[in-house]
C-alpha positions in Angstrom: 33.7 29.9 5.1 31.9 32.2 2.7 29.3 29.5 1.9 28.7 29.0 5.6 28.1 32.7 6.2 26.0 33.1 3.1 23.9 30.0 4.0 23.4 31.3 7.6 22.4 34.7 6.2 20.0 33.2 3.7 18.4 31.1 6.5 18.1 34.1 8.8 16.5 36.2 6.0 14.0 33.4 5.3 13.0 33.2 9.0 12.7 37.0 9.3 10.8 37.2 6.0 8.3 34.5 7.0 7.8 35.7 10.5 7.1 39.3 9.4 4.4 38.4 6.9 0.8 39.6 7.6 -1.9 37.0 7.7 -2.8 37.7 4.1 0.8 37.1 3.0 1.3 33.9 5.1 2.0 31.0 2.8 -0.7 28.3 2.6 -0.2 25.1 4.6 1.6 23.1 1.9 4.0 25.9 1.2 4.9 26.1 4.9 5.2 22.4 5.0 7.6 22.6 2.1 9.8 25.1 3.9 9.9 22.9 7.0 10.4 19.7 5.1 13.6 21.1 3.5 14.8 22.1 7.0 13.7 18.8 8.6 11.8 20.7 11.3 8.8 19.1 12.9 5.7 21.2 12.9 4.1 22.2 16.2 1.3 20.0 17.5 -1.3 22.6 16.3 0.3 22.9 12.9 0.4 19.1 12.5 -3.2 18.7 13.4 -4.3 21.6 11.1 -2.3 20.3 8.2 -3.3 16.7 8.6 -7.0 17.5 9.0 -7.1 19.8 6.0 -5.2 17.3 3.9 -7.7 14.6 4.9 -10.6 16.9 4.0 -9.1 17.6 0.6 -8.3 14.0 -0.1 -11.9 13.0 0.7 -13.5 15.8 -1.3 -11.3 15.4 -4.4 -11.6 11.6 -4.3 -15.4 11.8 -4.0 -15.3 13.8 -7.3 -12.9 11.3 -8.8 -15.1 8.4 -7.8 -18.0 9.9 -9.9 -15.9 11.3 -12.8 -13.5 8.5 -13.5 -13.3 4.8 -13.9 -10.7 2.0 -13.7 -7.5 2.5 -11.7 -8.3 6.1 -10.8 -11.7 5.3 -9.5 -10.5 2.4 -7.5 -7.7 4.6 -6.0 -10.2 7.4 -5.2 -12.5 4.9 -3.4 -9.5 3.7 -1.3 -8.6 7.3 -0.5 -12.1 8.1 0.7 -12.1 5.0 3.0 -8.5 5.5 4.3 -8.6 9.2 4.9 -12.0 9.0 6.5 -10.5 6.6 9.0 -7.5 8.8 9.7 -9.8 11.8 10.1 -11.9 9.9 12.7 -8.8 8.8 14.6 -7.2 12.3 14.6 -10.5 13.8 15.8 -10.7 11.2 18.6 -7.2 12.1 19.8 -8.2 15.8 19.9 -11.7 15.5 21.3 -10.5 12.8 23.8 -8.0 15.3 25.3 -4.9 13.4 24.4 -3.9 16.2 22.0 -4.3 19.8 22.9 -5.2 21.4 19.5 -8.1 22.8 17.6 -9.4 20.9 14.6 -10.1 23.0 11.5 -13.7 23.0 10.4 -13.0 23.6 6.7 -10.3 23.5 4.2 -8.0 26.5 3.6 -8.3 28.7 0.5 -5.5 26.8 -1.4 -7.2 23.4 -1.0 -10.7 24.8 -1.8 -9.2 26.3 -5.0 -7.9 22.9 -6.0 -11.2 21.3 -5.4 -13.0 24.0 -7.4 -10.6 23.5 -10.2 -11.4 19.8 -10.2 -15.1 20.5 -10.2 -14.7 22.3 -13.5 -12.9 19.5 -15.3 -14.0 16.2 -16.8 -12.7 13.2 -18.7 -9.0 12.9 -19.3 -8.2 16.4 -18.1 -9.9 15.7 -14.7 -8.0 12.4 -14.3 -4.7 14.0 -15.2 -5.2 16.9 -12.7 -6.5 14.6 -10.0 -3.6 12.1 -10.4 -1.1 15.0 -10.2 -2.7 16.5 -7.2 -2.7 13.1 -5.4 1.1 12.6 -6.0 1.8 16.1 -4.7 -0.5 15.8 -1.7 0.9 12.5 -0.7 4.5 13.7 -1.0 3.5 16.6 1.4 1.7 14.2 3.7 4.6 11.8 3.9 7.0 14.6 4.7 4.6 16.0 7.4 4.1 12.6 9.1 7.8 11.7 8.9 8.8 14.9 10.6 6.2 14.7 13.3 6.7 11.0 14.0 10.5 11.7 14.5 10.4 15.0 16.4 6.9 15.9 17.4 6.1 17.2 20.8 3.0 15.1 21.7 3.7 11.4 22.3 0.2 10.3 21.4 0.3 12.3 18.1 3.8 11.0 17.4 2.5 7.5 17.7 -0.4 8.3 15.4 1.9 9.8 12.8 4.3 6.8 13.0 1.4 4.4 12.6 -0.1 6.3 9.7 3.1 7.0 7.8 3.4 3.6 6.1 -0.1 3.9 4.8 0.7 7.3 3.3 3.8 6.0 1.8 1.7 3.2 0.2 -0.8 5.9 -1.0 2.1 7.8 -2.6 3.3 4.8 -4.5 -0.2 4.0 -5.6 -0.7 7.6 -6.8 2.5 7.5 -8.7 1.5 4.2 -10.3 -2.0 5.5 -11.3 -0.4 8.7 -12.7 1.7 6.6 -15.1 
């Protein structure tokens, strides 16, 4: 009984704490996704679109860097990420601009993702490859969680179908990223 009350109190404090944050204090997209993923809560349609679009932008930009700064498995992986995430970006944009999904697409990455890209720009050689590989694993874990949650419980049928169709590709990307990291 004490655990149930304590768990409920903790959850309530978490919700109150997050909902009372100012815009400057609001966690970045991946941090919010992490909170929701532990609770199994599907993001709103707007949050899904924002998180998916920013994730695609970051994947494409970081992978363009990797394609020029690495070779072998990492370069091949980066080239696949550019191709695949460009395709999903185009498909997501089509759903939004075609009116099937009522949401606004972000026009640029958030500060957290920009910072990661800037960090990569300053690295080279083995340190670049190591950072890129680690970022890819983390990013794809977040993406798999996001797409799983929306495909199961999202509020827009067209977007749910998109998430369900894209999820196996993201799961494959995660496995590939983990293999490259080894």
